[in-house]
ZAMARGU-4260 file (C-alpha; in steps of 0.2 Angstrom, whole numbers, plus 5000, padded with zeros to 4 digits):
<rodrens>
0) 5061/5168/4981 | 5046/5175/4990 | 5028/5168/4992 | 5013/5171/5003 | 5002/5156/5007
5) 4989/5150/5019 | 4997/5141/5034 | 4985/5126/5032 | 4988/5124/5014 | 5006/5123/5016
10) 5005/5112/5031 | 4993/5100/5021 | 5006/5099/5007 | 5020/5096/5019 | 5010/5082/5028
15) 5007/5074/5011 | 5025/5073/5006 | 5035/5071/5023 | 5032/5052/5025 | 5046/5048/5012
20) 5059/5059/5021 | 5072/5047/5029 | 5074/5049/5048 | 5093/5046/5045 | 5103/5048/5030
25) 5121/5050/5024 | 5115/5065/5013 | 5109/5079/5024 | 5099/5087/5009 | 5087/5072/5010
30) 5080/5078/5027 | 5075/5094/5017 | 5060/5098/5007 | 5062/5107/4990 | 5050/5121/4988
35) 5050/5129/4971 | 5038/5141/4962 | 5027/5135/4947 | 5014/5144/4937 | 5002/5149/4950
40) 5009/5142/4966 | 5023/5131/4973 | 5028/5113/4971 | 5034/5104/4987 | 5045/5089/4984
45) 5052/5076/4996 | 5063/5060/4992 | 5073/5046/4999 | 5081/5043/4982 | 5070/5028/4979
50) 5053/5035/4982 | 5048/5054/4978 | 5033/5064/4981 | 5028/5081/4974 | 5013/5091/4978
55) 5007/5107/4970 | 4999/5121/4980 | 4991/5137/4974 | 4998/5153/4982 | 5004/5171/4979
60) 5021/5170/4971 | 5029/5187/4974 | 5046/5182/4968 | 5050/5166/4958 | 5063/5154/4963
65) 5067/5139/4974 | 5073/5135/4992 | 5075/5120/5003 | 5070/5119/5021 | 5071/5105/5035
70) 5056/5095/5034 | 5055/5090/5052 | 5057/5108/5057 | 5045/5116/5045 | 5031/5103/5050
75) 5034/5107/5068 | 5033/5126/5066 | 5018/5125/5055 | 5008/5114/5067 | 5010/5127/5081
80) 5007/5143/5071 | 4991/5153/5071 | 4980/5150/5056 | 4985/5165/5046 | 4994/5169/5030
85) 5013/5164/5030 | 5027/5173/5020 | 5042/5163/5015 | 5057/5172/5009 | 5074/5166/5004
90) 5087/5178/5010 | 5106/5178/5009 | 5117/5163/5014 | 5102/5151/5011 | 5093/5158/5026
95) 5074/5155/5025 | 5063/5169/5033 | 5046/5163/5039 | 5033/5177/5044 | 5016/5174/5051
100) 5008/5189/5059 | 5020/5196/5072 | 5030/5179/5072 | 5046/5180/5063 | 5057/5164/5061
105) 5074/5161/5052 | 5079/5144/5047 | 5096/5139/5040 | 5095/5130/5024 | 5104/5122/5010
110) 5106/5127/4991 | 5091/5121/4981 | 5102/5114/4967 | 5109/5101/4979 | 5091/5093/4980
115) 5091/5077/4969 | 5082/5079/4953 | 5065/5069/4951 | 5063/5059/4936 | 5051/5065/4922
120) 5043/5053/4910 | 5040/5054/4891 | 5030/5038/4890 | 5011/5037/4887 | 5002/5035/4903
125) 4988/5023/4908 | 4973/5030/4917 | 4962/5022/4930 | 4950/5027/4943 | 4959/5031/4959
130) 4948/5020/4969 | 4951/5005/4958 | 4969/5005/4960 | 4968/5008/4979 | 4956/4994/4981
135) 4968/4982/4971 | 4983/4987/4982 | 4973/4986/4999 | 4967/4968/4995 | 4984/4962/4991
140) 4998/4972/5000 | 4997/4964/5017 | 5005/4949/5009 | 5021/4958/5003 | 5036/4950/5010
145) 5046/4960/5023 | 5062/4950/5023 | 5075/4960/5013 | 5084/4944/5010 | 5070/4940/4997
150) 5071/4957/4989 | 5061/4952/4973 | 5046/4948/4985 | 5047/4965/4995 | 5035/4973/4982
155) 5019/4971/4973 | 5019/4963/4956 | 5010/4975/4943 | 5005/4966/4927 | 4995/4971/4912
160) 4992/4958/4898 | 4977/4955/4887 | 4967/4969/4894 | 4968/4963/4912 | 4977/4971/4926
165) 4984/4959/4939 | 4992/4963/4956 | 5000/4950/4966 | 5009/4949/4983 | 5018/4935/4992
170) 5029/4931/5006 | 5031/4913/5003 | 5018/4907/5016 | 5003/4916/5007 | 4999/4924/4991
175) 4986/4937/4987 | 4980/4941/4969 | 4967/4953/4963 | 4962/4957/4945 | 4953/4971/4936
180) 4948/4973/4917 | 4938/4989/4917 | 4947/5002/4908 | 4963/4992/4905 | 4970/4994/4887
185) 4971/4978/4876 | 4987/4983/4868 | 4999/4984/4883 | 5011/4972/4890 | 5018/4977/4907
190) 5026/4967/4921 | 5035/4976/4935 | 5037/4975/4954 | 5032/4991/4964 | 5041/4993/4981
195) 5031/4991/4996 | 5034/5009/5002 | 5027/5016/4986 | 5012/5005/4988 | 5009/5011/5005
200) 5010/5029/5000 | 4998/5026/4986 | 4985/5018/4998 | 4987/5033/5009 | 4985/5046/4996
205) 4973/5039/4982 | 4955/5044/4982 | 4940/5037/4974 | 4932/5043/4957 | 4945/5055/4951
210) 4958/5048/4938 | 4976/5043/4942 | 4989/5042/4927 | 5002/5028/4928 | 5018/5030/4919
215) 5030/5015/4918 | 5046/5012/4910 | 5060/4998/4913 | 5067/5005/4929 | 5054/5018/4937
220) 5036/5022/4938 | 5026/5037/4942 | 5008/5040/4948 | 5000/5057/4945 | 4983/5062/4952
225) 4975/5078/4958 | 4990/5089/4963 | 5001/5075/4968 | 5015/5066/4959 | 5024/5050/4965
230) 5039/5043/4957 | 5048/5026/4962 | 5062/5015/4957 | 5056/4998/4952 | 5062/4982/4960
235) 5074/4972/4949 | 5072/4953/4949 | 5060/4940/4944 | 5043/4938/4953 | 5037/4920/4955
240) 5025/4912/4943 | 5009/4915/4953 | 4998/4905/4941 | 5009/4889/4947 | 5005/4893/4965
245) 4986/4893/4963 | 4980/4875/4967 | 4971/4867/4953 | 4965/4850/4960 | 4956/4855/4976
250) 4940/4846/4978 | 4933/4851/4995 | 4924/4868/4995 | 4915/4876/5010 | 4904/4891/5010
255) 4905/4902/5025 | 4896/4918/5031 | 4910/4932/5030 | 4904/4941/5046 | 4902/4926/5057
260) 4918/4918/5051 | 4928/4935/5054 | 4921/4935/5072 | 4925/4917/5076 | 4943/4920/5069
265) 4945/4935/5080 | 4940/4925/5095 | 4952/4911/5091 | 4966/4924/5089 | 4964/4929/5107
270) 4970/4912/5112 | 4986/4911/5102 | 5003/4918/5105 | 5019/4922/5095 | 5026/4904/5097
275) 5009/4895/5095 | 4999/4905/5082 | 4989/4892/5073 | 4970/4887/5072 | 4964/4870/5068
280) 4950/4869/5055 | 4940/4853/5056 | 4926/4851/5042 | 4913/4838/5042 | 4895/4837/5038
285) 4888/4855/5038 | 4899/4860/5052 | 4916/4869/5054 | 4925/4867/5071 | 4939/4879/5075
290) 4951/4874/5089 | 4966/4882/5097 | 4977/4873/5109 | 4991/4884/5116 | 5003/4878/5130
295) 5003/4889/5145 | 4988/4899/5138 | 4973/4886/5137 | 4961/4879/5124 | 4947/4886/5113
300) 4934/4878/5103 | 4920/4884/5092 | 4907/4876/5080 | 4899/4886/5066 | 4887/4880/5053
305) 4893/4880/5035 | 4888/4874/5017 | 4899/4859/5015 | 4896/4841/5008 | 4914/4835/5005
310) 4924/4822/5015 | 4930/4826/5032 | 4946/4836/5033 | 4957/4844/5046 | 4970/4857/5043
315) 4978/4871/5052 | 4981/4889/5047 | 4989/4905/5054 | 4973/4915/5060 | 4982/4932/5056
320) 4983/4927/5038 | 4964/4922/5037 | 4960/4939/5046 | 4970/4949/5034 | 4960/4942/5019
325) 4943/4944/5028 | 4946/4962/5031 | 4946/4965/5012 | 4931/4954/5007 | 4916/4963/5002
330) 4904/4948/4999 | 4892/4941/5011 | 4900/4924/5010 | 4917/4917/5007 | 4923/4901/4999
335) 4937/4890/5007 | 4944/4877/4995 | 4955/4863/5002 | 4962/4846/4996 | 4971/4839/5012
340) 4980/4844/5028 | 4997/4846/5019 | 4991/4856/5003 | 4988/4875/5003 | 4971/4881/5005
345) 4962/4895/4994 | 4951/4908/5002 | 4941/4919/4990 | 4924/4929/4990 | 4909/4918/4985
350) 4898/4924/4972 | 4885/4915/4961 | 4894/4920/4945 | 4911/4910/4943 | 4922/4926/4943
355) 4939/4923/4951 | 4946/4941/4952 | 4952/4940/4971 | 4961/4924/4976 | 4971/4921/4992
360) 4982/4905/4994 | 4988/4901/5011 | 5001/4887/5016 | 4995/4876/5030 | 5003/4873/5047
365) 5009/4856/5051 | 4997/4848/5064
</rodrens>
């Protein structure tokens, strides 16, 4: 194998795929990238056996073939080389020769046939705008559970039914749900759990208007867009019935200015610590009082005007959970729906039209 490629083009491809390469592994080949020639260029692949990324780059293919090379070593070398054309050649005994101008480097490698194969799909894909899918993931992924003991919650529920795509994440203390109907086929019935690592990679790589094709079967999923292809194993297990988690009998609704609410929550956050991380919400009249009492730190109190005509209620929430939601709300106002101090609260964008396509449920903290 022999190719000639612009140094920046190869570095960009390596940077796109290297995030899935494990720092430590019982299989040495997983620390390597697979570089193989395709029609008019190369395909760079990386995998940790669960999540795989492939990136196609145009280049001058002088001799077809494939090679593997240490991801960490190649990335380090490329970042320090001058911005010139690079030649990669596979020599005898799996030695990769890298030439850039007057610079000559030899890297010991491993046979390309030892690299784990990456799954191909023969199912019909569903196409979305990249920005739509990325927005759904960003608005919910912060609620994904990080406790591996609750494995079925360590991913994002991806469900298509009745022409509606719903993504849901929960860690048992909060739940975030977001829906989309535009461009969703009516005849599909899909319900899978996408691992958090895959969701994070998609958030990093997805763009805006260009399409992304989604392939899903019973055990794996693939996302193809631009020159990139990502493949992941799906999480086995049952996801909780999210519809049962959404409160149905809450009767106290407050309307708050999103920016002012965010600013106030950030200020309250400065007065909490890891052990005492709660903010009391006291609603009455047209006023919301936020109060923090933290031993060995101090006290904080702030009043802000709101639209509210319900009964007085006092409840406490984790401020980080509130802020995670507010960072992804695009509307000028948000709606906080409550029942009592012991029932979960609902926080969602406030619009004149009754459209509930972004709902967040937060468990209260005992006062």
